[in-house]
C-alpha positions, 0 to 999 in steps of 0.5 A: 418220489415222482419229483425226485425222478424228474430231477435225477433224469437229466443228471443221469443223462449227463453222466452217461454222455461221452466226456461229460464233466470229464476234465482233470488236472493238477490241483496245485502248481508252483512256479518261480518268480520271473520263471515259467509254469506249465499246466496240463489238463486232460479231457474225455474224447467227447470234448476233442473239438471243443474250445479249451480255456484258462481262466483266473479267479476263485469264483467259477462263475466269474473267473476271467478267461485269459486265453482260449483255443480255436477248437483246433491244435493251433497254439494261441498266445495272449500277453504272457499266457499261451494254450495249445490243444493236443487232440490226439492225446486229449490234453491241452497245455497252458504255459505262463511266462515271466511269472510275477508274485501277483500271478499267485491265484486260483485258476481253472482249466475249462471246456467251452460248451453249450450250457455250463462249461466243465472245469477243474480248479488249479491253485497256483503258487509263486515262489519268490526269487532270491534277491541280490541285495540280501546276498550282498548284505550277508557277504558284507556282514560276514564275521571275521575269522581268527586268521584274519584278525591275526594278520594285521597285528603281525604285520604291524609288529614286523614293521615296528621291529624293522624301524627299531633295528634301523634306528639302532644301526643309524645310532651305531654309524653315528657313534663309530663314524661321525663322532671320530670325524668330529673329534678329528676336526676339533683337534685340527682346529685346536692345532691351527689356533694354538699360540706360536712364537715367531722366529724373529722374536727368538733370535732377538732374545738370543742376541740380547742374552749374548751381549 
């Protein structure tokens, strides 16, 4: 019993200290690829002037701190991550920009102190951005509608009928204009080439008969 009392004493002391283990945040956050993600963590009044940090990794003891405040409300940026402490509202905000798929991981909201730092685990999930390639493929493989299928045969049939009509008109022109013209020319040629008697030969024949 004495040993248990010795073990519980420091635990109870920590629980009654103002702000002990008092940090909360969202358990799960989702962000779009190439977009941004904002996480807000709250803490107790006992941690107002302590430095706050944001670290990455499932293992709490070995997570990598990405960004940490200076103990003031000044915003701190590092790479694609920024952190800002609002001490009046007892809230600090972490913003991750230009999210990538490999940013999906386990993160921690934490407070720096002497000894073990208090922290809260946040699971971050990244939603993949829609690709333009899949949209283009979907458009190029879209099924042809029945209306589109009927357009081409209709146009082809119309052109075929037009050509047929033109052929008929041309044939009629040949029949009623060119054929009579050819017959006329042929008659003229035959008329010019017909056998003729000379007037001298006719007179000579008449004189011979009179004798």
